[in-house]
N, C-alpha and C positions, 0 to 999 in steps of 0.2 A: 335668129337668135341660134349666137356664137355658143357650143357646147364644147365642155374640157376635150381636151383632145383625146383618142384611143389610147389607152396605153398600149408601148408595144412590149411584148413576148420578150418575158427576165428570165435565163437561166436561175434554175436547171428546171426542165418540163415536169407539171404536176397536175395531174388531172382532179381539179378541185371544180367546187362553186362558184368561186372568186366572187361572189356576189358584195353590192355596194349599191348604199340608197341610192333612187333616181328620185329628183325634184320632180313634183307633177306638171310643170312646163315642159319639162326637156324632153318627156315623154315620146313626140314626135322631131325626124332629124329631117330638116329639109337643110339641102346644098346647092352651089351650083349645076349638080350633075341632074336635077329634078327634072330638066327636059328630056334629057336622053332617057335616061332612066323609064320614065313615067311611057314615053313612044315604045320602048320594050314591051314593057306590061301590058298598053291597050293593043298591041299586035301580037298577044299571049293568050291574054283573055279572048281577044276578038277571034282568035283562028284554033285556040286550042285549048279551050276553058276547063276541056274532061282532064287535064293534064295539072290545072294550076287551080283548079278549085274545087274542094269536096267539102259536103255539108249530109248530115243524120239529121234528119226531124225531129230527134230532142233538142235541136241545139237551136233551134229557130227562136224562141226567146231571147237566147243569150246573141245572137249574131244583129239582131232587133238593137238589143242593148249595148253594145259594139260600136254598131255604126251611130246613132244614138251619141253617143260618146266622144265618138271621132270626131263628129262635124262639130259639135259644139266644144272639143277644146281646138281646132283650126280655124274656126270661127274667131275665138277670144285669143287666141296666142300669136294666131300671126294675121291681123285684121287688114292689112298690105298686102295679103297675101290671095285670100280666100274671100269670096264673097257670094251670100245667100242669093240665088239665082231666082228665076220665074216658078211656078209649077211645081214644086217640091224637088228642084236642083239646086245643085251648088257650083260657083264658079271656080275653078283652079286658077296658081298663078299662069300656069299656060294658055288661058285663056279659052280652056275646055267647059263645056256642060254638063255635067254625071247628075243623070239623075238617082235618086235616094228612091227607098221605099219597098217595095215587090215581095217577094216569097226572098227564103234563104239564100238562096243562090244569086237572085239578082243582088240582093244587099251585099253580098260577100265579093260579085264582081265590082259594085260601084267601091266597096272599098278599096280593094285593089286596085281603081283606077285611083285613087285620089290621092295616095301617098306614096312615099320610096320602100316603106315596110311590107311585110310580109307579116301576119298574122295567123295567129294559132287560138284555137279554144279549145282549153282542158274544162272537161266537167265530171262531177262524181256523184252516184247515187246516195253515197252514206257520207256524212263528214269525214267521215276517218279516212277518205277512199276507196280506192284506188282512182288517180283521173285519169279519165279515158282521151283522147283525140275525136271532138265529137264536129267539127267543123275547122274550115282553112280557106285560104286565098295563099299562094306560094307559088311566085313566078322566079323566085332568085333563091332553089334553092342551091345547097350545097352538097351535094354527091347523094339525096337522097330522093325517093318517090312518094308522095303525098298518099297517091293510092293504095299503096303498100301500110299507110299508117293509119290509117282512118280508120275510127274506132279500137284503137288500141290502146293500151293502158302503157303509162310512162316506161316500166320496167319491159315493157316488149320492144316498145318504140326504140327505146337505146339499146337493146339485146347486140348487134354487131360491135357497140365501143367496147374495147379491151378494159376490162377491169371497173365497168360501171357498177354493176350486178354488184361485189364486194365492197365497190368505195364508196358510190353514192348513191344506191339506189334507195336504203331507206333513210339517208339523211333528205334526199330530192322529194320521198315520199313525203316527208315528217314536215318538210319547210311550205308545201304545198297547203297541206291542211290547216297552218299557222296564218299562211298569206292576209294580213288584214288589206281592208280596201284603200286605205291610205297610208299608204307604207309599200310602197311599187319601188321596184328595185333593179339593177341591170348588172350584165357580163358581158365578156368579149370572150370571142373563141375566135381561133386562127387555120388556117391551112394557106397552103404553100402549092400552086396551081400553074399548068404551064398550057391553060386555056384563057380567055379572057373573058369569053363567055359569061353571063349574068345568070343564064338557064343552065344549071350541071346537075343534073338528077343524077349522074352515075359518075362510077370513077372510084369509088374503094376498093382498097385492097389490090390496086396495079401491082405487079412485081417487075416486069419488062422495063429496062434503061430506055428512059426515051432518048434516040441518038440524033433528033432536031434541036435537044438542049445543052450546050455544052458550058465548057470553063470560060467560055470568051465571051457567048451573049447570053449566059443567064440573067445578066442583070435586066434585058427587054424582054426575054423569052418566060420568064417567071413570072407569078403577079402573086404579092402576099395580100391575102384576103380575110377581113374581119367581119365577124356578123356582131354587132351589136344589139344583144338580146335583153328584152326587158321583160318582166313578168309584173302583171296588175290584174288583181279584181274588181269585178264588175261587182257594184254594191248592189244591185236588185236580184239578177240571177245567180249571181255567187261564181259564177265560172271566170277561170283564169286567160288571161291574153297572154298570150308570150307573141312580141315581137322580134322578128329578125330583121334588123338595117343591116345593109352589106356595103361594105366600103373595099373597094379592092384599087391596088395600086400596082405598078411594075415595080420589082424588088430595087431597081436602081434608083428610084426615086424616092426610097424608105433608107436607101441605104448609103447616105451621103455622110452621114458620121461616123468615121472610121469603128469609135468605139459602138457604139449600135450595131454595126456589123458584126465584129468580133463577136457581141451576147447573141445575137441571133445566131450565129453559127453555135455558138456552145448551147442556146435551145435545141436544133437540129441533134447536134450528138449524142443530148439526152433525153431524147423521145424514145421512149423502150422498143425493140424492134416490135412486138406487137401490135403497138400504137402506130410505129411507121409505118408498118403493112397497111393500118385503116386507113392511116390519112394518103396512103398512096404517094409516101417520101420516098422508095426506093426508085422510082423511073427517072426522078432528079438529084436525088443526094449527092451525088458525086461533084456533078456539074454547081450545085449551088454551095456546096462549101468551099471548091475550088476559089468559086468568084467572091464567095464573101471573105475567105481570108486574103484575098488580095484587096477588098475594098477594106478591111480590119490594117492591113499594113502599110496603108496610106501610098501603097503603088497606085501607078495611073494604072485607070481600068476601062477596055476598049469602048466605044462606042461614043 
């Protein structure tokens, strides 16, 4: 299924929810990187599960509903890629058999071995909130550690984000209480990274310049990383599923259009200094801007 292209950042930088309606059939995003991504996920879940899977007992029913919802979605929307297997298994596009069922941890591991998305479950004891992170499989974090966030409410989870409390805290909490099961949404978040690893649990607030990234090689040394983030409510448990699907490309592959290169340079220049430190832009900012400015001018760029 071909999804709409991810919107590239446009100036000026704004801290906003930026939500868009999500067609239910577009919930899961499969692409040609599936075998590569799932090989990384299999390795992480198999060797470092404590770093990528977290579960509180109160999330047991929600995890079971998430697994059932995901499997039903995959079999319906991608019948040529997924199939029911023997003895409670599902067959994946790369011909793996993933066993379903078990306890919450087992179900989360199975979920993480099915698709490229990561999933976080958020639940509230009261309809008015606050919503807390009660379970997750997070193989491709962008600079955050799951074990530091599990059990915390949204406001604490986002405490390091400059301006979140004042700008988004109340609107996000209110949105979570109003989200309907038949009205899922999605948004995009972006980062500029100097390493291609999909598993990046660290790296916020870096300040020292990275000498390995220069104006000449920034197009290949830097990676524009998008998170296609989805939000949907499970109808029976009422838990909210926060999906995170990572798309990552070398800066060069996205800056073939001089106009876009100029716009993205303007985005970087418009990021407030505190937010820039949070996104760890100082180590790469000057090199990225020099490379993008040259690309925007239409002049030949190295490589």
